[in-house]
N, C-alpha and C positions, 0 to 999 in steps of 0.2 A: 329508343332514347338517342338523342343527338350526341355527337362527339363532344361538343362543348359541355353538355350536361354531365356526361360521364367523367370528363376531366375535372369538372367542378366538384363532383361527388368524391372522386379519388383524392383530390387535394384536401378536401375537408376531412376525409378519413385519416390521411397522413398527419394533417395538422392537429387533429384531436388526439391521435396517439402520442405525438411529440409533447403536446401540452399536458397530457395525463402523466407522462414520465417526469416532466419538469415541475409540475404543480406539487407544492408541499402543503399538506393539510394544516400544519401549524401556522404557516404564513397566511393561508386563506382565512383561518379563524381570527388571526390578529387583524387582518385587513377588514373583515366584517365587523369586528368590534370597534375599530377606528371609525368606520362609516356610521355606525350607530351613535357613537359619541358626537360625531359631527352633526348628525340629524337632531340629536337632543340639544346641541348648542344652537342650532338654527331655530328651533322652536322657542328656546328661551329668548333669543334675540327678537323674534316676532312678538312675544309677549311684552318685551320692553318697548318695542316700537308702538304697539297698540296702546299701551299705557301712556306713552308720551303724547300720542295724538289725543287721547282722552283728556289729559291734563291741559293741553293747549285749548281744546274746545271749552273746557270749564273756565279757563281764564277769559276767553272771549265772551262767554255767557255772563261772567261777572262784570265785564266791562259794559255789556249791553244793559245789564240791570242798573248800573250806575248812570248810564245815559238816560234810561227811562225815568229814574228818580229825579235827575236833574231837569228833564223836560217837564215833569209834573210840577216841580217847584217854580219853573219859569212861567208856566201857564197860570198859576195862582197869583204870582207877582204881577203878570200882565193884566189880569182882571181887576186887581186892586188899583192899578193905575188907569183903568178904563181902556185898555188896549185889547179889545176882544180879538182882533186879527192876529196879534202876537200870541194870544192864548190858544187860538185855534191851531196855529203853526206848531206851537210847542206840544200840544196834545197829539197832533199828527205824527211828530217825530217819536213821541212816546209809544204810540201804537206800532210804528214800524220796528222800534227796538224790541217791543214785546213779541212781535211776530218772529223776528230773527232769533230771539232767545228761546221761543218755543221750539223752533226747528233745531236749534243746537242741542236742546235737551233730548230730543229724539236721537240725534246722532251720538250724543254722549251715552245714552242708554244702550244703543247698538254696540258701541265700542266696549262697554262694560260686559255685555253678553259675550262678545268675541274674546275678550280677555279671559273670562271665566272658562270658555271652551279651550282656549290655548293652554291655560294653566292645568286643566284636567288632562289634556293630551300630553303635556310635559310630564305630569306625574305618572301617567301610564307608561310613557316611553322610558322614564327613569327606572321604573320597576322592571321593565322588559330588558333594559341594558344591564341592570344588576343581575338579573336571572341569567342572561346570556354570558356575562362575565364568569359566573360560577360554572356554567355549563362548558364554557371554553376551556377553563383550567382543567376540568375533569376529562374532556376529550383529549387535550394535549397530553395529560398524564397517561391516559390509556394508549394513545398513539406512540408515545416514547417507550412505554413498556413493551408494546407489541413489536416495535422496531428493534429494540434491544434483544428481545426473544428471538426474532427472526434472524438477526445477525449471528447470535450464538448458535442457533440451529444450523445455519448455513456453514459456519466454521466447523461445527462438530461433524456434520454429514459430508463436508467437502464440496458444498455447492457454491461457496463464495469464490470470487475471482482469485484472491490471494491463495486460498487452499488449493484451488485448481492448479495454479502454477506450481505449488509445492508438490502436489501429487504427480504432475507431469515430470518434474525434476527427479522425484524418487523412482518413477517408472523408467526413466532414461538410465538412471544409475543402475537399476536392477537389470535392465537389458544389457548394458555394457558388461556388468559383472558376469551374467550368464554367458555372454558371448566369449569373454575372456576365459571362463572356466571350461567352456566347450573347446576352445582353441588349445588350452593346456592339456585337456584330456586327449585330444586328437594327436597332439605332438608326442605325448607319452606313449600312446598306442602305436604310433608309427615307429618310435625309437625301439620299443620292446619287440616289435615284429621284425625289425631290421630293415624296414623300408628306408629310414633315415639313418645314415651312419653318424656315429658320434665323432665330433671334431675335437682332437686333443693330441696328446703325446702318442697314443696308440693308433695304429692304422689297420686297415683291413675291414672286411665286411663282418656281418654277424656270425658267419660260420667260423671265421678265424678267431673271433672273440670267444665263442663257445669251446673250440678246441684248446685254446690257450688256457681257459678256465679249468678244463678237465686235466690238462697237463700239470698245472699248478697244484691242483688237489692231489694228484698222484705223487708229486714230489714231496708234499707236506706229509702224506701218509707214510711214505718211505722213511723220511727223517724221524717221524714220531716212533715208528717201529724200531729203528736203530737205537734211538735214545732209550727206549724201554729195555732193550736187551743189555745195553751198557750199564744201566742202573741196577738191573736185577743180577748181572754177572759179578759185580764188585760190591759186596755188602759193606766193606770198609768205607766206601765212599758216601755211605748214608750220613746225613748230618747229625751231629751230637749237640746236646744242650750243655753248655759250660758257662760258668760265671766269668765274664771278661774282667780283666784288671781295670780297665777304664772304658767308659762308654764310648763307642765309636760313633762318629757322626753318621747319621743316616743319609744316604744319598738317594734322593728321589729321582726316579727315572722319569724324565720329562716325556710326556705324551705329545707327540707331534700332531697338530690338527690336520684334518684332511686337506689334501692339496687342493688349493683353489687358485684360480687366476686372479692375481691382485694387480691393480694398475700401478705403474711407477709414477714418479713425480713429474714426468714429462707428458703425461696424458690426462685428459679429462673424459670421464664417462658420462654421457648425456642420455637420458631416457625420454622419449616422447610418449606421453600417456596413451595407452592402448596400442603402442607400436613396439619397435625393437630398441635396443641400446646401440649407441654409436660412440666410438672412441675418437676424440679429437686431440690434436697436439696442443700442448699448453700455449704454444705461440698463437693459436687461433683465438684465445680468450679476448685480446684487445678488440678483435672484430666482432666477437659474440656479444660483448657487453653493450656497445652502442645500439645494436638491434634490440637488445632487451630493454634499454632505456626508452627507445621509441615506442615499444609496445606498452610499457608501463605508463607513459604519458598519454597514450591513446585511451587506456583504461580509465585513468584519472579524469580525462576530459569527457568520457562517455561518448566518444566518437566511434560509432559502429564501423564506418567505412575505413577509417584509419586503423582501427583495431584489427580488422580482417586482413588488411594489407601487411601490417607490421608482423602479425602472427605468421602469415604465409612466408614472408621474407626470412624470418627467424628459423622456421622449420626447414625451408629449402636450403639455407646456409648449412644447417647441421647435417642434412642428408647428403649434400654435395661435398662437404669438406671432411666428413667423418666416415669411418669404416664401420660397417654393421657388425655387431657382435653376435655370436650364436645364441639361440633362444635358451639353451641350457647353461649359459654362462652364469657364474655365481658372483660376478663383480657387483659391488655396491655402486649405485648411481651417485655421482657428485652433483648433478643438476637434473631436475625433472621439469620438462616443459609441458605446457598445455597441449591437448590434442587439437587437431585441425578443426574438429567440429564443436569445440567448446564455445559456448555463447559468451557474449560480453557480460551478461549477468553472472554467469558462473565464474568467469575470470575476476570480476569485481569482488565476489565473495571470497575467492582464493587469496586476494590481496587485502582482505579485511584486517589482517594482523600487521600490515605494514611491510615495506620492503619492495623490491622489484619482483618481476615475474620469475626470474631465475632463482632468486633467494626464496621466494614463496614456494616455488616448485620443489626446491631442495628440502624445505621444511615438510612439505607434504609427502615426499618420498622417503624421508628419514624415519 
């Protein structure tokens, strides 16, 4: 097989595949029905044209009959006047008119037969068009039902494009969650084993902390034993039940919450999703907000390139101007920023409730 022949076959294969995807059965049925209506209209126009020709020939035949009658009358009048030559001429014209009239009668009969055949064809075509119209509506209804069933099935089974995107987003979220859980478990394991020292008011390694804990327990046990001896040695110190003259106000002993590192009014705690927390001075906020505004505008305009650059600038500013907080810090984040691998679609969904990225991130982290 020649190269040109193979290229021609390949082009036809690709063209047929493209046309099959683009072709809509509903549109094809409507087009076929329209062509059948046009064919029926053409047959009806042909019947009208044949009938028009027939009527024209009938009118000409009528005129020839009048000419023949006139020539017969002229021949009689010429014989009465003794003009045999004029009578002969008149009879000759009458014969010619008769011959033309006979030929027209044959043509008129042929046109009548043709008209009858066209009318019969028009009737058959009309019945066929009506039958096709009913069949077309049935096929269109079946196709619509099959298409709807297919779309529902694809949505349920996750084969549709939209559900595929949703499944991919869910899988990414699950992967990130599992990664974060594994990171948290690893850090907890390292802290428990003493590989990572806790950063805080206490210092020393894991051995110092264990020794300090044992010393504290020993001191508590000694104080508890001394208190028991004091209580058992002085029975008068036991409490007595007596009716007070006036109710004394009860003083609730406030329970102090566990000590946590709380940010002061001069700092901003920023968390980057999937990363660490950063502490920024409140004076950095005027520089942070314009970067956030640029990122929000890029998301609103759906500009992927501008979004990637604005997000990179914002995250780099936080990393370069902020101080990293320890992983075990219990500080609440004032601002939560998107991760560096967050797509434009995810950021758009994050902003669906309105506001800027910083504000939306804070809502997500709250």
